[in-house]
N, C-alpha and C positions, 0 to 999 in steps of 0.2 A: 697584394700589400694590405696593411691594415687601413682603417678607415679614418685614422687620425690625420689632422691637417698636417701638411708638410711644412715643418719649420724652416726658417731661412738657413739656419745651421745645417740641417739635414739636406736641404736642396743644394747647398754649396758642396757638401761632402759627396753627394751623389755625383755631381759633375766632376768632382775631383777624381773619385775613384773610377769613373767610367772612362777616363781619359785613356785613349789608346796608346798614349806615349809613356805610360807608367813603366818604369824599367823592371818588369817582372819576368821577362823571358817567355811570355805566352805565345809570342809569334813563332817560336820554334816547335810548337806542339800542335798536332791535328787531332788529338784525342782518338786515335785509331782510324780516322777518315782515310788517310793515305793508304793504309794497309787494306782497308775495306775496298777501296777502288782497285788496287793492284790485284786483289784476289778475285776480281771479276763481278763483283756484286752491283756495279753500275753498267754492266754490259747488257742487261735485260732491256730490250727496246720498248717493253710495254709494262713497266712496274705499276704496281697497284697505286692508284692516285689517291692522295689524302683530301683531294678537293672534290666536293659534291658538284655534280653537273646535271642541270635539269634536261639537257638535250644532247644527243650524239653530234649535233652540228655545232655546239658550243666550242669556242677555241680552247685548245688544250695546251698546257705548258710542255716545254721540251722534256724528254724523258730524264735528262740529267738533272733538271731542276726538281722533278718529282722524287727521284732518288735521293737527292740532297736533302729535301724536306723530310722524306722518310727517315733518313739517318739522323737528322736533327731531332725529330720527335722521339726515336728510341733512345738516343743518347741523353737527351734532357731528362727523360723519365728515370732512367736508371742512375743518372748522376744525382738527381734531386732525391731519389729515394735513399741513396747511400750517403748523402752529405748533410741534408738539412737538419736532421736530429743532432748531428755532431756540432753544427754551427750554433744551434740552440743551447746545447750543453756547455759550449765554451762561453757564450754570453752569460749564461746563468752563473758559472763559475766566477767570471770576472765582475759580475754585478754584485756579488756577495750574497746571493740567495742560498739558504740552507747553510751547509758547512763550508761553502766555497767563498770565503773571504779572500780578497787579493793578498796573496802571499804564498806560503808553501803549500797550503791545502789546495788553493786554486791551481797552482802549478802542478801538483800531483794529479789532480782531476784531468787537466788539460793533456798531460803526458799519457794517461790512461786512454783518453779519447783518441789520441794520436796513435797509440798502439792498436787500438780497435780498428781505426781505418787502414792501417798497415796490414792487419790480418785479413780485412775484408777485400783488399785490393790483391786479386790473385795473380796478376801477371807483372813481370818485372819492368816492362816498358812503361806501363802507367804509374808504377811506383816511382821510377826514375824521374819521370816528368813532373809528377806531383810534388816530389821532394825539392826539385830544383826550383820550381815556382814558389813553393812554400817559403823557403829560406830567402828568396828574393824579396818577398813581402816583408819579412821581419827586418831584413837589411834596409828596405825602403824606409821603415819607421826609425831605425836606430843608427843609420849611416853617420859616421862622424870622422873628422880628421883631428889632428892634434889640437887645433884651435877652435874650429867651429863645428857645430852639429849640423847635419844636413839631412835630407829626407824629410819625413813627416814629423819628427821630433822638434819641439819648439827651439828656435835659435837661442843659443846662450846669450847672444848679445841684444836680444829683444826684451825690453822691460816688461813686467807683468801687466801693467796698465795698457801698453800698446797691444800686447798679445790678446788681451781680453776685448779690447775695442775692435780688433780686427775680426776675430772669430769668438764671439761670446759663447761660453759654455764648453769650448774645446781646450784651449790653452791651459786653463786652470781646473779642468774637470777632476783630474786625480794625479797629484805629483809623483805617485808611485808607479805610473804606467810605463815611463821610460826605463826604469830599473827592471820592472817585471819583464818587458818585452826583450830587453838586453840579456837577461838571465836565460830566457827561453831559447834565444838565438845561440847563446853560448852552449846550451845543452845539445842543440841540433848539431853545431860544429864539432862537438866532442863525440857525437854518435850516441848520446844518452837517449835521444828520441828522434824519430824519423823527420819531423817537421813537414807534414804533408799539407797540400794546398789549402783544403777546406778548414783545417785547424788554424793555420797561420792567418788566413783571411779573416776568420772570426776574431782572432786576437787583435788584428790590425783594426778592424771595423769597431770592435767593442772599445778599443783604446781610444779611438777618435770620437766616440760618443754616438755612433750610429745605432739605431734600434735593431733588435733581432730581426723583426719582420723585413725591414728594409735591406738589412744585410743579406738575408736569404734570397730575397727577390733579385737584388742587383747581382748576387753571385751566380745565380742561374742564368740571368741575362748575359753576363759576360761570358759564360760558357758558350751560349748560343752565338754570340757575336764572334768569339774566337774560332768556332767551327766554320762559320760563313767566311771569315778572313782566310781560313786555310782552303776552303773550297775555291776561293778566287784564285789562289796561287796554284791550285791543282787543276784549275780550268774546268771545273764542273759547272760553274756559274761565272758570269762576268761581273765586274765591279758595280755596274748599274743594277743588274738583277739582284745582286746581293743586297744593296741598299733597299730595293723594292721588297724583297723577302723580309728583311728586318723591319720594315715599317708595316707591312700588311699581314705577314704570316707568322712571324716569330712571336709576337705578342700573345696571342691565345695559346700557343704551345708552352711558352714560359709560364703563364698564368695557370694553366692546367697542371703542369708539373708541380708548381709551388702549392696549388690548392690540394693536390693529392697527398702531399708529403709534409706540409708545414706543421701538421699536428703530431707528427711522430716525435716522441720525446725520450730522452735518456736521463735517468736520475741516479745519482750516487747515493748508496745506502751503506751506512756503517754496519759491518758484521764482524763477529769474532773479536779480534784484537784491534779494532778500528780500521781494518783494511776496507778499502772502498771498492765496491763492485758495481758493474753496470746493471741496471734494472729498468723496467718500465713503470711509470707512475700509474697506479691504479686509482680509478675514481672514487672508490670507497675508502681510501686512506688505509688500507690493510698494511700491516708491517711486514708481511711475507711478500716481498717484492720479487718478481721473477721477470725474465725477459722472454716473451713470446715472440721469437725471431720472425715467424711468418706474418703475424698480425701487427706487431708493434714496432719491431726493431728496424734499423737501417739494413738495406740489402741490395744486392745486384739483381736487376730484373731483366737484364739482357745478356744471357750467356754467350750468344753467338758473337756480340760485339767484343766481349771480354776475350774470347778465344782469338779472333781476327786481330785485335790490338796486340795480343801477345806475340803474334808472328811478325811484328814490324821489322825486327832487326834481321829477318830472313830475305828481305827484299834485296835484290842485286844493287839497286840504286834508289836513294831516297833523299828527299829534301827536309823532312822533319825528323825530330828526335823521338816523336812518339805518334 
């Protein structure tokens, strides 16, 4: 994460967004872990351990724990590489940098980023889970009944002065965010854009005023936590071991994944008749912007995990949707 001091607003938002009770449907997804186990990749009794040992007599973790950590590491690396640039792009569009003022231009950019992630996600199982969780996040922000707004949107019955006193800088940050998120959710419902999880996460976090860096870091942490939650239900680790891993093992894995991928950026450049295309920002400011996919762009770095995740629906019995 960045070195800036954590404000009270951001601290509260981090607590809020990291709540396991958020109704986003993440508990039904294992991100390919269930299929990975069912295909026998946890049956190796001596998997390569990610933990350095100074002596052969040192205590060793159970093989299932080692296999779980190995899966966590590979999944975090590929997920960070494929999503962090998109989260950055959504935040920039919604913060009004360049051509991305909040409105039709920003919405067009976000839809194109959403389409890019759809094209990058090669298996239907991951697409299905990502879209289900994505629209759930938008619904969390815009949920409303005939009388009262619910979810994260400011209650219609709460006066501006009270909202600002409760959460300074959030309630009155941008009065257009409610309309913007609602319009995006309507497009997802109509099938005009897929509404993938990382895109909708970035829209939600930007609307609430969370910084790009903290949004990226928290998103990767939540991916790791969801994997450990799935591993408990799949009985590869116990609930106490899961919390032990979350405290002592996950932090460096998350920080390494974020460190490797946080500087990958996507920028929209007007070409031709004003069409927006995705390119990578060159340090020299050259107008000929191109995307070097291997060096600069988002990518999937774990083909095996992608293939195994795509075979999820072939299992005779399963407890997760992905």
